[in-house]
N, CA, C and O atoms as a DFTB+ gen file, in Angstrom:
476 C
 N C O
     1  1       4.637     -13.295      -4.573
     2  2       3.394     -13.852      -5.045
     3  2       2.231     -13.033      -4.492
     4  3       2.219     -12.703      -3.306
     5  1       1.269     -12.705      -5.324
     6  2       0.099     -11.967      -4.869
     7  2      -1.122     -12.872      -4.927
     8  3      -1.124     -13.892      -5.617
     9  1      -2.139     -12.493      -4.208
    10  2      -3.352     -13.289      -4.104
    11  2      -4.555     -12.434      -4.452
    12  3      -4.542     -11.218      -4.261
    13  1      -5.599     -13.081      -4.967
    14  2      -6.842     -12.356      -5.237
    15  2      -7.733     -12.337      -3.998
    16  3      -8.803     -11.728      -4.014
    17  1      -7.305     -12.993      -2.936
    18  2      -8.080     -13.016      -1.704
    19  2      -8.013     -11.648      -1.033
    20  3      -6.938     -11.067      -0.882
    21  1      -9.169     -11.150      -0.638
    22  2      -9.224      -9.877       0.086
    23  2      -9.495     -10.170       1.550
    24  3     -10.402     -10.929       1.893
    25  1      -8.699      -9.562       2.397
    26  2      -8.816      -9.752       3.834
    27  2      -9.216      -8.418       4.451
    28  3      -8.741      -7.360       4.037
    29  1     -10.094      -8.483       5.447
    30  2     -10.455      -7.309       6.225
    31  2     -10.155      -7.612       7.687
    32  3     -10.555      -8.650       8.216
    33  1      -9.452      -6.699       8.324
    34  2      -9.181      -6.788       9.758
    35  2      -9.968      -5.675      10.430
    36  3      -9.852      -4.507      10.058
    37  1     -10.773      -6.047      11.426
    38  2     -11.563      -5.072      12.172
    39  2     -11.166      -5.191      13.640
    40  3     -11.431      -6.204      14.287
    41  1     -10.529      -4.145      14.153
    42  2     -10.037      -4.169      15.532
    43  2      -9.856      -2.736      16.002
    44  3      -9.288      -1.913      15.285
    45  1     -10.337      -2.430      17.209
    46  2     -10.168      -1.078      17.741
    47  2      -8.760      -0.831      18.263
    48  3      -8.410       0.312      18.555
    49  1      -7.947      -1.869      18.388
    50  2      -6.544      -1.717      18.763
    51  2      -5.765      -1.461      17.466
    52  3      -5.462      -2.389      16.716
    53  1      -5.456      -0.213      17.223
    54  2      -4.826       0.199      15.963
    55  2      -3.506      -0.536      15.733
    56  3      -3.252      -1.029      14.634
    57  1      -2.673      -0.610      16.758
    58  2      -1.373      -1.268      16.597
    59  2      -1.523      -2.739      16.236
    60  3      -0.838      -3.228      15.338
    61  1      -2.410      -3.451      16.927
    62  2      -2.621      -4.871      16.642
    63  2      -3.165      -5.067      15.228
    64  3      -2.717      -5.958      14.507
    65  1      -4.124      -4.241      14.835
    66  2      -4.709      -4.355      13.501
    67  2      -3.671      -4.079      12.426
    68  3      -3.572      -4.820      11.447
    69  1      -2.903      -3.021      12.604
    70  2      -1.907      -2.655      11.589
    71  2      -0.782      -3.683      11.485
    72  3      -0.319      -3.983      10.384
    73  1      -0.341      -4.222      12.615
    74  2       0.715      -5.241      12.592
    75  2       0.223      -6.501      11.889
    76  3       0.933      -7.064      11.056
    77  1      -0.972      -6.939      12.215
    78  2      -1.539      -8.122      11.559
    79  2      -1.661      -7.890      10.060
    80  3      -1.327      -8.764       9.261
    81  1      -2.135      -6.724       9.686
    82  2      -2.279      -6.394       8.261
    83  2      -0.937      -6.420       7.542
    84  3      -0.826      -6.986       6.455
    85  1       0.079      -5.814       8.138
    86  2       1.396      -5.772       7.488
    87  2       1.987      -7.158       7.304
    88  3       2.588      -7.445       6.269
    89  1       1.822      -8.015       8.294
    90  2       2.359      -9.372       8.165
    91  2       1.621     -10.134       7.067
    92  3       2.255     -10.828       6.272
    93  1       0.309     -10.020       7.008
    94  2      -0.445     -10.701       5.951
    95  2      -0.090     -10.154       4.570
    96  3      -0.047     -10.902       3.593
    97  1       0.160      -8.864       4.495
    98  2       0.570      -8.272       3.205
    99  2       1.911      -8.824       2.737
   100  3       2.141      -8.963       1.536
   101  1       2.795      -9.139       3.678
   102  2       4.091      -9.727       3.311
   103  2       3.912     -11.053       2.576
   104  3       4.796     -11.478       1.832
   105  1       2.786     -11.696       2.781
   106  2       2.491     -12.967       2.119
   107  2       1.642     -12.773       0.865
   108  3       1.075     -13.730       0.338
   109  1       1.559     -11.536       0.395
   110  2       0.891     -11.253      -0.866
   111  2      -0.606     -11.090      -0.789
   112  3      -1.279     -11.065      -1.820
   113  1      -1.146     -10.979       0.413
   114  2      -2.589     -10.828       0.547
   115  2      -2.987      -9.357       0.484
   116  3      -2.256      -8.485       0.954
   117  1      -4.133      -9.096      -0.092
   118  2      -4.702      -7.748      -0.130
   119  2      -5.468      -7.544       1.170
   120  3      -6.440      -8.249       1.440
   121  1      -5.031      -6.578       1.976
   122  2      -5.596      -6.409       3.313
   123  2      -6.094      -4.981       3.510
   124  3      -5.396      -4.017       3.199
   125  1      -7.305      -4.865       4.028
   126  2      -7.862      -3.582       4.450
   127  2      -8.097      -3.649       5.953
   128  3      -8.288      -4.727       6.517
   129  1      -8.080      -2.492       6.589
   130  2      -8.224      -2.423       8.036
   131  2      -9.305      -1.409       8.387
   132  3      -9.413      -0.350       7.768
   133  1     -10.105      -1.755       9.396
   134  2     -11.080      -0.831       9.975
   135  2     -10.890      -0.894      11.484
   136  3     -10.577      -1.949      12.035
   137  1     -11.081       0.242      12.148
   138  2     -10.761       0.344      13.575
   139  2     -11.981       0.419      14.487
   140  3     -11.915       1.015      15.562
   141  1     -13.076      -0.171      14.073
   142  2     -14.280      -0.199      14.893
   143  2     -15.386      -0.943      14.171
   144  3     -15.298      -1.197      12.970
   145  1     -16.432      -1.290      14.913
   146  2     -17.531      -2.059      14.343
   147  2     -18.246      -1.398      13.178
   148  3     -18.341      -1.995      12.106
   149  1     -18.759      -0.171      13.354
   150  2     -19.447       0.476      12.241
   151  2     -18.533       0.666      11.019
   152  3     -18.964       0.506       9.877
   153  1     -17.275       1.006      11.281
   154  2     -16.303       1.168      10.190
   155  2     -16.046      -0.171       9.506
   156  3     -15.852      -0.234       8.292
   157  1     -16.047      -1.238      10.300
   158  2     -15.848      -2.570       9.738
   159  2     -16.981      -2.986       8.826
   160  3     -16.747      -3.570       7.768
   161  1     -18.210      -2.690       9.224
   162  2     -19.351      -2.994       8.354
   163  2     -19.252      -2.245       7.032
   164  3     -19.465      -2.816       5.963
   165  1     -18.928      -0.968       7.119
   166  2     -18.795      -0.155       5.905
   167  2     -17.667      -0.680       5.026
   168  3     -17.817      -0.761       3.807
   169  1     -16.542      -1.035       5.636
   170  2     -15.398      -1.544       4.875
   171  2     -15.726      -2.886       4.231
   172  3     -15.308      -3.146       3.103
   173  1     -16.463      -3.735       4.927
   174  2     -16.839      -5.028       4.356
   175  2     -17.698      -4.832       3.110
   176  3     -17.506      -5.514       2.103
   177  1     -18.633      -3.909       3.181
   178  2     -19.501      -3.647       2.036
   179  2     -18.729      -3.024       0.874
   180  3     -19.040      -3.273      -0.291
   181  1     -17.724      -2.214       1.198
   182  2     -16.948      -1.531       0.156
   183  2     -15.891      -2.423      -0.489
   184  3     -15.560      -2.238      -1.660
   185  1     -15.356      -3.387       0.260
   186  2     -14.215      -4.153      -0.253
   187  2     -14.521      -5.602      -0.600
   188  3     -13.693      -6.261      -1.229
   189  1     -15.677      -6.119      -0.213
   190  2     -16.080      -7.503      -0.488
   191  2     -14.969      -8.501      -0.141
   192  3     -14.460      -9.188      -1.026
   193  1     -14.591      -8.585       1.138
   194  2     -13.512      -9.493       1.516
   195  2     -13.943     -10.957       1.465
   196  3     -15.129     -11.271       1.561
   197  1     -12.959     -11.846       1.311
   198  2     -13.235     -13.276       1.380
   199  2     -13.101     -13.773       2.816
   200  3     -13.699     -14.783       3.188
   201  1     -12.308     -13.052       3.628
   202  2     -12.112     -13.398       5.032
   203  2     -12.085     -12.123       5.864
   204  3     -11.489     -11.123       5.465
   205  1     -12.734     -12.168       7.022
   206  2     -12.727     -11.039       7.954
   207  2     -12.201     -11.536       9.297
   208  3     -12.758     -12.458       9.893
   209  1     -11.120     -10.912       9.765
   210  2     -10.617     -11.149      11.114
   211  2     -11.214     -10.054      11.986
   212  3     -10.958      -8.870      11.769
   213  1     -12.007     -10.451      12.967
   214  2     -12.860      -9.520      13.692
   215  2     -12.643      -9.633      15.193
   216  3     -12.834     -10.697      15.782
   217  1     -12.240      -8.521      15.804
   218  2     -12.119      -8.460      17.251
   219  2     -13.516      -8.502      17.850
   220  3     -14.473      -8.056      17.218
   221  1     -13.642      -9.028      19.049
   222  2     -14.949      -9.062      19.698
   223  2     -15.146      -7.852      20.602
   224  3     -16.178      -7.185      20.530
   225  1     -14.165      -7.564      21.452
   226  2     -14.327      -6.519      22.454
   227  2     -14.037      -5.131      21.926
   228  3     -12.943      -4.600      22.117
   229  1     -15.025      -4.540      21.256
   230  2     -14.875      -3.182      20.719
   231  2     -16.005      -2.310      21.249
   232  3     -17.113      -2.795      21.481
   233  1     -15.722      -1.012      21.442
   234  2     -16.792      -0.106      21.870
   235  2     -17.754       0.193      20.716
   236  3     -17.462      -0.131      19.565
   237  1     -18.851       0.783      21.009
   238  2     -19.902       1.194      20.075
   239  2     -20.636      -0.014      19.501
   240  3     -21.841      -0.158      19.702
   241  1     -19.921      -0.880      18.790
   242  2     -20.518      -2.071      18.183
   243  2     -19.501      -3.197      18.325
   244  3     -18.436      -3.153      17.709
   245  1     -19.824      -4.211      19.139
   246  2     -18.840      -5.272      19.350
   247  2     -18.816      -6.251      18.181
   248  3     -19.650      -6.186      17.278
   249  1     -17.859      -7.145      18.218
   250  2     -17.685      -8.098      17.126
   251  2     -18.866      -9.026      16.932
   252  3     -19.164      -9.427      15.807
   253  1     -19.544      -9.373      18.022
   254  2     -20.739     -10.204      17.882
   255  2     -21.793      -9.488      17.039
   256  3     -22.404     -10.083      16.151
   257  1     -21.995      -8.205      17.330
   258  2     -22.990      -7.421      16.585
   259  2     -22.586      -7.282      15.123
   260  3     -23.433      -7.356      14.233
   261  1     -21.307      -7.083      14.875
   262  2     -20.820      -6.960      13.496
   263  2     -21.042      -8.272      12.746
   264  3     -21.543      -8.276      11.622
   265  1     -20.665      -9.384      13.377
   266  2     -20.828     -10.686      12.729
   267  2     -22.294     -10.968      12.418
   268  3     -22.614     -11.439      11.327
   269  1     -23.183     -10.685      13.361
   270  2     -24.612     -10.920      13.127
   271  2     -25.146     -10.039      12.002
   272  3     -25.954     -10.488      11.189
   273  1     -24.695      -8.784      11.954
   274  2     -25.123      -7.886      10.876
   275  2     -24.634      -8.400       9.525
   276  3     -25.373      -8.371       8.542
   277  1     -23.394      -8.869       9.479
   278  2     -22.857      -9.405       8.224
   279  2     -23.609     -10.671       7.806
   280  3     -23.966     -10.825       6.638
   281  1     -23.844     -11.556       8.738
   282  2     -24.526     -12.818       8.414
   283  2     -25.982     -12.593       7.997
   284  3     -26.563     -13.433       7.309
   285  1     -26.570     -11.480       8.404
   286  2     -27.950     -11.191       7.997
   287  2     -28.028     -10.679       6.554
   288  3     -29.116     -10.568       5.990
   289  1     -26.879     -10.370       5.966
   290  2     -26.795      -9.888       4.592
   291  2     -26.339     -11.048       3.703
   292  3     -25.252     -11.592       3.894
   293  1     -27.159     -11.416       2.751
   294  2     -26.857     -12.560       1.884
   295  2     -25.485     -12.454       1.212
   296  3     -24.859     -13.477       0.934
   297  1     -25.016     -11.255       0.950
   298  2     -23.717     -11.067       0.297
   299  2     -22.558     -11.595       1.143
   300  3     -21.466     -11.823       0.623
   301  1     -22.789     -11.790       2.437
   302  2     -21.712     -12.230       3.338
   303  2     -21.908     -13.645       3.869
   304  3     -21.212     -14.053       4.798
   305  1     -22.837     -14.395       3.300
   306  2     -23.074     -15.757       3.782
   307  2     -21.867     -16.663       3.590
   308  3     -21.644     -17.558       4.405
   309  1     -21.082     -16.458       2.536
   310  2     -19.926     -17.327       2.248
   311  2     -18.596     -16.748       2.715
   312  3     -17.558     -17.393       2.568
   313  1     -18.612     -15.575       3.261
   314  2     -17.389     -14.940       3.759
   315  2     -16.983     -15.629       5.059
   316  3     -17.820     -15.888       5.924
   317  1     -15.684     -15.924       5.188
   318  2     -15.186     -16.491       6.443
   319  2     -15.039     -15.358       7.456
   320  3     -14.356     -14.366       7.202
   321  1     -15.687     -15.519       8.600
   322  2     -15.566     -14.548       9.686
   323  2     -14.867     -15.243      10.843
   324  3     -15.343     -16.249      11.370
   325  1     -13.720     -14.679      11.224
   326  2     -12.872     -15.294      12.237
   327  2     -12.707     -14.339      13.410
   328  3     -12.255     -13.206      13.245
   329  1     -13.077     -14.807      14.595
   330  2     -12.830     -14.012      15.801
   331  2     -11.324     -13.988      16.045
   332  3     -10.666     -15.028      16.032
   333  1     -10.794     -12.800      16.265
   334  2      -9.388     -12.621      16.637
   335  2      -9.434     -11.746      17.881
   336  3      -9.487     -10.520      17.789
   337  1      -9.414     -12.389      19.048
   338  2      -9.797     -11.736      20.287
   339  2      -8.988     -12.232      21.473
   340  3      -8.320     -13.263      21.393
   341  1      -9.051     -11.507      22.554
   342  2      -8.453     -11.949      23.816
   343  2      -9.447     -12.777      24.623
   344  3      -9.066     -13.405      25.611
   345  1     -10.702     -12.786      24.220
   346  2     -11.752     -13.487      24.960
   347  2     -11.734     -14.971      24.604
   348  3     -11.981     -15.343      23.457
   349  1     -11.437     -15.824      25.604
   350  2     -11.272     -17.243      25.323
   351  2     -12.074     -18.149      26.247
   352  3     -11.855     -19.361      26.247
   353  1     -12.986     -17.606      27.025
   354  2     -13.775     -18.454      27.903
   355  2     -14.861     -19.181      27.093
   356  3     -15.147     -18.817      25.952
   357  1     -15.444     -20.191      27.691
   358  2     -16.446     -21.002      26.997
   359  2     -17.637     -20.169      26.536
   360  3     -18.175     -20.398      25.453
   361  1     -18.051     -19.202      27.357
   362  2     -19.197     -18.362      26.979
   363  2     -18.891     -17.533      25.738
   364  3     -19.740     -17.397      24.857
   365  1     -17.681     -16.977      25.663
   366  2     -17.300     -16.176      24.489
   367  2     -17.244     -17.039      23.243
   368  3     -17.684     -16.615      22.175
   369  1     -16.714     -18.231      23.365
   370  2     -16.640     -19.145      22.211
   371  2     -18.043     -19.555      21.742
   372  3     -18.308     -19.606      20.541
   373  1     -18.922     -19.842      22.677
   374  2     -20.289     -20.221      22.318
   375  2     -21.023     -19.048      21.676
   376  3     -21.750     -19.217      20.698
   377  1     -20.825     -17.872      22.232
   378  2     -21.479     -16.676      21.688
   379  2     -20.940     -16.352      20.296
   380  3     -21.700     -15.910      19.434
   381  1     -19.644     -16.561      20.060
   382  2     -19.089     -16.292      18.725
   383  2     -19.663     -17.268      17.709
   384  3     -19.960     -16.883      16.578
   385  1     -19.820     -18.518      18.098
   386  2     -20.424     -19.501      17.196
   387  2     -21.863     -19.106      16.860
   388  3     -22.276     -19.160      15.702
   389  1     -22.618     -18.711      17.881
   390  2     -24.012     -18.312      17.680
   391  2     -24.136     -17.056      16.817
   392  3     -25.123     -16.889      16.100
   393  1     -23.141     -16.176      16.885
   394  2     -23.173     -14.932      16.112
   395  2     -22.801     -15.145      14.648
   396  3     -23.006     -14.257      13.820
   397  1     -22.252     -16.323      14.324
   398  2     -21.925     -16.609      12.930
   399  2     -20.444     -16.649      12.596
   400  3     -20.076     -16.714      11.423
   401  1     -19.593     -16.611      13.610
   402  2     -18.152     -16.747      13.346
   403  2     -17.856     -18.173      12.895
   404  3     -18.466     -19.131      13.372
   405  1     -16.906     -18.295      11.966
   406  2     -16.480     -19.607      11.491
   407  2     -15.380     -20.206      12.355
   408  3     -15.308     -21.423      12.524
   409  1     -14.530     -19.355      12.896
   410  2     -13.399     -19.786      13.736
   411  2     -13.246     -18.796      14.878
   412  3     -13.809     -17.702      14.849
   413  1     -12.468     -19.198      15.893
   414  2     -12.240     -18.355      17.072
   415  2     -10.765     -18.472      17.444
   416  3     -10.343     -19.490      17.993
   417  1      -9.980     -17.439      17.149
   418  2      -8.552     -17.415      17.477
   419  2      -8.301     -16.442      18.611
   420  3      -8.978     -15.422      18.740
   421  1      -7.325     -16.771      19.422
   422  2      -6.949     -15.955      20.565
   423  2      -5.713     -15.139      20.222
   424  3      -4.773     -15.637      19.602
   425  1      -5.730     -13.869      20.638
   426  2      -4.569     -12.988      20.455
   427  2      -3.522     -13.332      21.504
   428  3      -3.882     -13.612      22.647
   429  1      -2.272     -13.322      21.165
   430  2      -1.751     -13.211      19.804
   431  2      -1.870     -14.553      19.088
   432  3      -1.451     -15.584      19.614
   433  1      -2.429     -14.535      17.918
   434  2      -2.630     -15.757      17.137
   435  2      -1.350     -16.128      16.405
   436  3      -0.523     -15.273      16.088
   437  1      -1.208     -17.401      16.148
   438  2      -0.099     -17.896      15.322
   439  2      -0.395     -17.469      13.882
   440  3      -1.458     -17.781      13.344
   441  1       0.537     -16.764      13.270
   442  2       0.288     -16.254      11.916
   443  2       0.124     -17.360      10.895
   444  3      -0.499     -17.145       9.855
   445  1       0.666     -18.537      11.160
   446  2       0.437     -19.661      10.245
   447  2      -1.049     -20.025      10.225
   448  3      -1.596     -20.379       9.181
   449  1      -1.694     -19.934      11.391
   450  2      -3.141     -20.211      11.452
   451  2      -3.920     -19.149      10.680
   452  3      -4.862     -19.470       9.956
   453  1      -3.526     -17.883      10.834
   454  2      -4.203     -16.812      10.098
   455  2      -4.033     -17.001       8.590
   456  3      -4.984     -16.838       7.825
   457  1      -2.822     -17.344       8.174
   458  2      -2.561     -17.556       6.747
   459  2      -3.352     -18.740       6.212
   460  3      -3.894     -18.675       5.109
   461  1      -3.421     -19.812       6.977
   462  2      -4.188     -20.983       6.539
   463  2      -5.643     -20.633       6.279
   464  3      -6.231     -21.088       5.298
   465  1      -6.220     -19.832       7.152
   466  2      -7.623     -19.436       6.999
   467  2      -7.780     -18.453       5.846
   468  3      -8.756     -18.521       5.100
   469  1      -6.831     -17.549       5.700
   470  2      -6.953     -16.475       4.709
   471  2      -6.702     -16.921       3.283
   472  3      -7.205     -16.296       2.350
   473  1      -5.947     -17.972       3.088
   474  2      -5.576     -18.353       1.726
   475  2      -6.480     -19.373       1.107
   476  3      -6.269     -19.772      -0.038
């Protein structure tokens, strides 16, 4: 079964991003991957995803900055932005909410949770 939902994974950990993408593809989802913040912004604009799984702790441009940039663009107001990160303290969760994330998942996330959000 294939889906019209487009997913974007943005993570500087290439192995984690690629593994997550491959598993989601097994469920028929169209998945694109970017390996950094600036690349993620460009990929979001090029692919118009319905859901973005976004790491927070990235060099150059962190996930908070990416989420805020996306939320400042009207084209991304309805896109689900989900933190997929190792950062799980109260400050990180509060900051992700303030930056415009819809959900906050901790790595390694349960793939059933990722699928529920993506579909």
